[in-house]
VOMI-775682 format. One record per residue (C-alpha): residue in one letter; chain; x, y, z. Coordinates in Angstrom, 2 decimals, decimal comma. Each point is the difference from the previous one (the first is absolute). Example, Ala and Ser with C-alpha at 12.3 -4.5 7.8 and 13.67 -1.06 7.14 Angstrom:
2
(site A A (12,30 -4,50 7,80))
(site S A (1,37 3,44 -0,66))
***
This chain:
288
(site M A (11,34 -15,71 -21,37))
(site T A (-0,05 -3,90 0,78))
(site D A (-2,20 -1,88 2,60))
(site A A (1,16 -2,47 2,22))
(site A A (-0,37 -3,57 -0,65))
(site E A (-2,10 -0,41 3,23))
(site P A (-3,03 2,29 -0,40))
(site D A (-1,53 1,27 3,28))
(site D A (-2,69 -2,84 0,04))
(site A A (2,39 -2,55 0,12))
(site R A (0,98 0,76 3,58))
(site P A (-0,23 -2,66 2,60))
(site A A (-4,22 0,32 1,17))
(site L A (1,06 1,39 3,75))
(site A A (2,10 2,61 -1,64))
(site G A (-2,86 2,32 -1,35))
(site P A (-2,22 3,01 0,72))
(site S A (-1,87 -1,68 3,10))
(site A A (0,28 -3,16 2,05))
(site R A (-2,38 -2,05 2,10))
(site V A (0,65 -0,26 3,51))
(site R A (-1,49 -1,73 3,18))
(site V A (-1,36 2,69 2,40))
(site L A (-1,66 -0,05 3,24))
(site R A (-3,37 2,57 -0,24))
(site L A (-0,89 1,18 3,77))
(site Q A (-2,79 2,25 0,53))
(site R A (-1,35 1,18 3,25))
(site G A (-2,98 -2,05 1,35))
(site E A (0,65 -2,77 -2,51))
(site R A (2,20 -3,52 0,14))
(site P A (3,18 0,27 -2,16))
(site V A (0,03 -1,18 -3,70))
(site E A (2,65 -1,43 -1,89))
(site R A (-0,04 0,92 -3,79))
(site T A (1,90 0,88 -2,89))
(site D A (0,55 3,33 -1,11))
(site R A (2,20 1,62 -2,82))
(site V A (3,24 2,46 0,91))
(site A A (1,92 2,01 -2,50))
(site G A (3,36 -1,64 -1,46))
(site E A (2,85 1,29 0,92))
(site E A (3,69 -1,00 -1,08))
(site P A (3,04 1,83 -0,75))
(site L A (1,26 0,75 -3,32))
(site E A (3,89 0,75 -1,11))
(site I A (0,28 2,10 -2,93))
(site R A (3,81 -0,28 -2,01))
(site V A (0,61 1,83 -2,73))
(site G A (2,92 0,35 -2,28))
(site G A (0,89 1,22 -3,36))
(site P A (-0,18 -2,02 -3,70))
(site D A (3,49 -1,97 1,70))
(site G A (1,71 -0,15 2,99))
(site P A (-1,51 -1,05 3,64))
(site L A (-3,14 0,85 1,37))
(site T A (-0,44 2,30 3,37))
(site Q A (-2,62 -0,39 2,63))
(site V A (-1,38 3,61 0,10))
(site A A (-3,02 -0,88 2,00))
(site V A (-2,24 -2,25 2,58))
(site T A (-3,37 0,58 0,27))
(site M A (-2,69 -1,77 1,85))
(site R A (-2,85 -0,26 -2,73))
(site T A (-2,98 -1,88 -0,40))
(site P A (0,59 -2,52 -2,74))
(site G A (-1,27 1,10 -3,50))
(site A A (0,68 2,05 -2,54))
(site D A (3,51 -0,39 0,86))
(site F A (1,40 1,10 -3,40))
(site E A (-2,13 3,28 0,00))
(site L A (1,06 0,66 3,69))
(site V A (3,82 -0,15 -1,27))
(site A A (-0,85 2,02 -2,82))
(site G A (-1,10 2,65 1,73))
(site F A (1,80 0,45 2,93))
(site L A (2,84 0,60 -2,24))
(site L A (-1,34 2,23 -1,73))
(site T A (-1,58 2,19 3,11))
(site E A (3,43 -0,70 1,82))
(site G A (1,79 1,84 -3,27))
(site L A (1,96 -3,10 -1,02))
(site I A (-1,81 0,21 -3,37))
(site G A (-1,63 2,11 -1,66))
(site E A (-1,89 -1,53 -2,70))
(site R A (-1,57 -3,62 -0,57))
(site H A (3,01 -0,49 -3,03))
(site D A (2,79 0,23 2,93))
(site I A (-1,47 -3,29 1,03))
(site A A (1,78 -3,18 -2,64))
(site D A (-1,36 -2,78 2,39))
(site I A (-1,98 -1,11 3,52))
(site R A (0,17 -3,49 1,20))
(site Y A (-0,37 -2,04 3,27))
(site C A (3,47 -1,04 0,92))
(site A A (0,92 -4,07 -0,33))
(site D A (3,35 0,56 1,96))
(site V A (-1,27 0,19 3,47))
(site E A (1,28 -1,78 3,03))
(site Q A (-3,86 -1,16 1,04))
(site P A (-2,02 -1,30 -2,91))
(site E A (-3,03 1,12 1,60))
(site Q A (1,37 3,58 -0,20))
(site Q A (0,11 0,01 -3,61))
(site Y A (-2,85 2,11 -0,91))
(site N A (0,78 2,71 3,10))
(site V A (3,23 0,83 -2,08))
(site L A (-0,26 2,31 -3,04))
(site S A (2,81 0,84 -2,47))
(site V A (-0,06 2,89 -2,45))
(site R A (2,49 0,74 -2,88))
(site L A (0,22 3,22 -1,08))
(site S A (0,21 1,01 -3,79))
(site R A (2,95 2,22 1,28))
(site P A (2,79 -0,23 2,15))
(site F A (-0,91 0,18 3,83))
(site D A (2,03 2,08 2,37))
(site A A (-0,62 -1,50 3,35))
(site S A (1,33 2,96 1,69))
(site A A (-2,76 1,53 -1,65))
(site L A (-2,27 -1,76 3,22))
(site Q A (1,59 3,11 2,10))
(site R A (-0,73 2,83 -1,97))
(site N A (-3,28 -0,84 -1,84))
(site M A (-2,26 -2,04 2,77))
(site F A (-2,21 2,53 1,93))
(site A A (0,01 0,12 3,75))
(site S A (-3,81 -1,16 1,31))
(site S A (-1,60 1,18 2,82))
(site S A (0,53 -3,76 1,65))
(site C A (3,56 0,42 -0,11))
(site G A (0,10 2,88 2,50))
(site V A (1,47 3,00 -2,53))
(site C A (-2,17 2,19 -1,07))
(site G A (-0,67 3,74 -0,67))
(site K A (1,44 2,42 -2,72))
(site A A (2,68 -2,22 -0,84))
(site S A (-1,73 -2,74 -1,28))
(site I A (-2,58 2,22 -1,70))
(site D A (3,21 1,14 -1,82))
(site M A (0,95 -3,55 -1,07))
(site V A (-3,51 -0,73 -1,39))
(site E A (0,16 3,51 -1,69))
(site V A (3,17 -0,94 -2,15))
(site H A (-1,77 -2,96 -1,55))
(site C A (-3,42 1,20 -0,80))
(site R A (-1,10 0,61 -3,54))
(site P A (-2,01 3,33 0,17))
(site I A (-3,64 -0,78 0,99))
(site P A (-1,95 1,79 -2,72))
(site A A (-3,09 2,31 0,70))
(site G A (-3,32 -2,05 0,18))
(site P A (-1,78 -2,22 -0,31))
(site E A (-3,28 1,65 1,70))
(site V A (-1,71 -2,68 2,16))
(site A A (-4,00 1,09 0,97))
(site L A (-0,34 -0,37 3,81))
(site E A (-3,10 -2,08 -0,83))
(site T A (2,29 -2,45 -1,41))
(site L A (2,75 -0,17 2,53))
(site L A (-2,76 -0,38 2,64))
(site G A (-1,28 -3,23 -2,10))
(site L A (3,76 -1,53 0,11))
(site P A (0,02 -1,64 3,22))
(site D A (-2,85 -2,36 -0,60))
(site A A (1,22 -1,23 -3,47))
(site L A (3,30 -0,71 1,78))
(site R A (-1,41 -2,14 2,65))
(site A A (-2,40 -1,55 -2,44))
(site R A (2,70 -1,61 -1,46))
(site Q A (2,22 -0,79 2,90))
(site R A (-0,36 -3,77 -0,11))
(site T A (2,66 -1,04 2,17))
(site F A (-0,94 2,58 2,54))
(site E A (-3,61 -1,28 0,35))
(site R A (1,58 -3,58 0,69))
(site T A (2,54 1,22 2,91))
(site G A (-0,52 3,44 0,73))
(site G A (3,37 0,38 0,30))
(site L A (1,74 1,70 -3,25))
(site H A (0,61 3,37 -1,27))
(site A A (-1,21 0,95 -3,52))
(site T A (1,12 2,75 -2,79))
(site G A (-2,29 0,58 -2,92))
(site L A (0,73 2,30 -3,12))
(site F A (-3,04 1,73 -1,49))
(site T A (-0,25 2,03 -3,28))
(site P A (-1,38 3,40 0,72))
(site A A (-3,78 -1,12 -0,77))
(site G A (0,35 -2,43 3,30))
(site G A (0,69 -2,89 -2,37))
(site L A (2,14 -2,89 1,52))
(site V A (3,28 -0,86 -1,77))
(site E A (1,55 -2,10 2,38))
(site L A (0,06 -1,22 3,64))
(site R A (2,34 -1,77 2,16))
(site E A (0,15 -1,30 3,28))
(site D A (2,80 -0,65 2,51))
(site I A (0,33 -0,38 3,75))
(site G A (2,50 3,21 -0,50))
(site R A (-1,37 3,19 -0,79))
(site H A (3,03 0,66 -2,12))
(site N A (-0,19 -3,39 -2,00))
(site A A (-3,45 0,36 -0,94))
(site M A (0,75 3,76 -1,53))
(site D A (3,49 -1,58 -1,46))
(site K A (-2,24 -3,26 -1,98))
(site A A (-2,45 2,54 -1,09))
(site V A (2,62 1,99 -1,58))
(site G A (2,17 -2,55 -1,11))
(site A A (-3,30 -1,96 -1,88))
(site R A (-0,35 3,57 -1,73))
(site L A (3,58 0,13 -0,88))
(site M A (0,23 -3,23 -1,41))
(site Q A (-2,50 0,60 -2,38))
(site G A (1,58 3,01 -1,10))
(site D A (-2,38 2,81 1,80))
(site A A (2,63 2,06 1,67))
(site P A (0,71 2,51 1,26))
(site L A (-3,86 0,51 1,13))
(site H A (-0,73 3,20 -0,35))
(site G A (-3,82 -0,87 -1,19))
(site R A (-0,61 -2,03 3,40))
(site V A (-1,76 0,71 3,29))
(site A A (1,36 -2,41 2,84))
(site L A (-1,56 -1,08 3,08))
(site V A (1,21 -1,52 3,16))
(site S A (-1,80 -2,07 2,68))
(site G A (1,75 1,30 2,86))
(site R A (1,89 3,30 1,26))
(site A A (2,48 1,91 -2,64))
(site G A (3,43 -0,02 1,25))
(site F A (2,86 1,50 -1,48))
(site E A (1,00 -3,28 -1,70))
(site L A (-3,18 0,09 -2,41))
(site V A (0,17 3,59 -0,69))
(site Q A (3,54 -0,90 -1,06))
(site K A (-1,19 -2,89 -1,90))
(site A A (-2,86 1,94 -1,53))
(site A A (2,43 2,81 -1,39))
(site V A (2,86 -2,10 -1,37))
(site A A (-2,96 -2,00 -1,63))
(site G A (-1,23 3,22 -1,71))
(site L A (-3,65 -0,51 1,81))
(site P A (-2,04 3,78 0,01))
(site V A (-2,01 -0,86 2,95))
(site L A (0,24 -2,45 3,09))
(site A A (-3,02 -0,36 2,07))
(site A A (-0,08 -2,05 3,09))
(site V A (-2,86 -0,91 2,35))
(site G A (2,16 0,58 3,31))
(site A A (1,88 3,02 1,33))
(site P A (3,39 1,31 -1,78))
(site S A (3,34 0,94 1,99))
(site S A (1,39 3,12 0,20))
(site I A (3,00 -0,85 -2,14))
(site A A (-2,43 -1,48 -2,49))
(site V A (-1,61 3,14 -0,34))
(site D A (3,22 2,09 -0,32))
(site A A (1,26 -2,07 -2,54))
(site A A (-3,36 -0,43 -2,10))
(site R A (0,12 4,00 -0,06))
(site R A (3,69 -0,18 -1,57))
(site L A (0,13 -2,60 -2,22))
(site G A (-3,51 1,14 -1,74))
(site V A (-2,63 -2,67 1,18))
(site T A (-3,29 0,39 1,31))
(site L A (-0,45 -1,51 3,34))
(site V A (-3,60 -1,06 1,12))
(site G A (-0,30 -1,31 3,59))
(site F A (-3,33 -1,49 1,83))
(site L A (-1,67 -0,85 -3,14))
(site R A (-3,02 -1,27 1,77))
(site D A (-3,73 0,07 -0,65))
(site D A (-1,11 3,31 -1,45))
(site R A (3,52 2,11 0,98))
(site C A (3,83 0,18 -0,19))
(site N A (2,73 2,35 0,69))
(site V A (2,52 1,28 -2,90))
(site Y A (3,23 0,63 1,68))
(site A A (2,00 1,10 -3,11))
(site H A (-1,08 1,32 -3,79))
(site P A (-3,56 0,04 0,57))
(site E A (0,00 1,21 -3,97))
(site R A (-0,74 -2,99 -1,28))
(site I A (-2,93 -0,96 2,17))
(site A A (-3,46 1,45 -1,75))
(site P A (-2,49 0,71 3,06))
***
């Protein structure tokens, strides 16, 4: 797979994971103070996909934190069912034919190594909780595209309880801005394999999954995912399609997320905080 001519670090200085802004700090009993603060970066990313020849089709526009854009797109294509493996992607690059030059790094084109059927967008892209379509039909759509997740691995409860601290310790941009979600991929023994941050929780998952996909580590049957927020249906969907056997969250799951995890074979853990957690699906992978 060919990388783009412009790497992520060639982006304009203001279009990064965080940006400096002027704020007015107010506090009871104190005088207002002007100061500089950091906020999380957020910009649109347009994704265009095509086969080896022929036109490119816009498949999505997502708001994301700039950085790891190639990984985001690779993970998105995998977890949305548009590709099945790394070798389906022949080339990813930033688009040079944009109307506004400042948007060059906000448009990515992907050439697949096989013909691309644009009508597959209607058949393959799964409904998420954000679009108002949910329930059994959504889970059915995901289930068709999932490879079976094998039994195991087993994760010790003590190891699981240590993952939030390990994740938080590596959230560098969150420490500066307080405004990003994170997804960490760990070994069953608790070793951190990949960590990605983004203003969108689903983007953080796609970036982490895409990073492993681009390194040939997919499906992710030997990994444990931890997300920094809640566990909605779209994260269970993406975990299942990526082959992740365990998905843990520091926040709460939704009802459809629980239903999906039970049907798709994903161990779903919620409220992973301090010395406790709840296991909502497939507890056999967690060793008390």
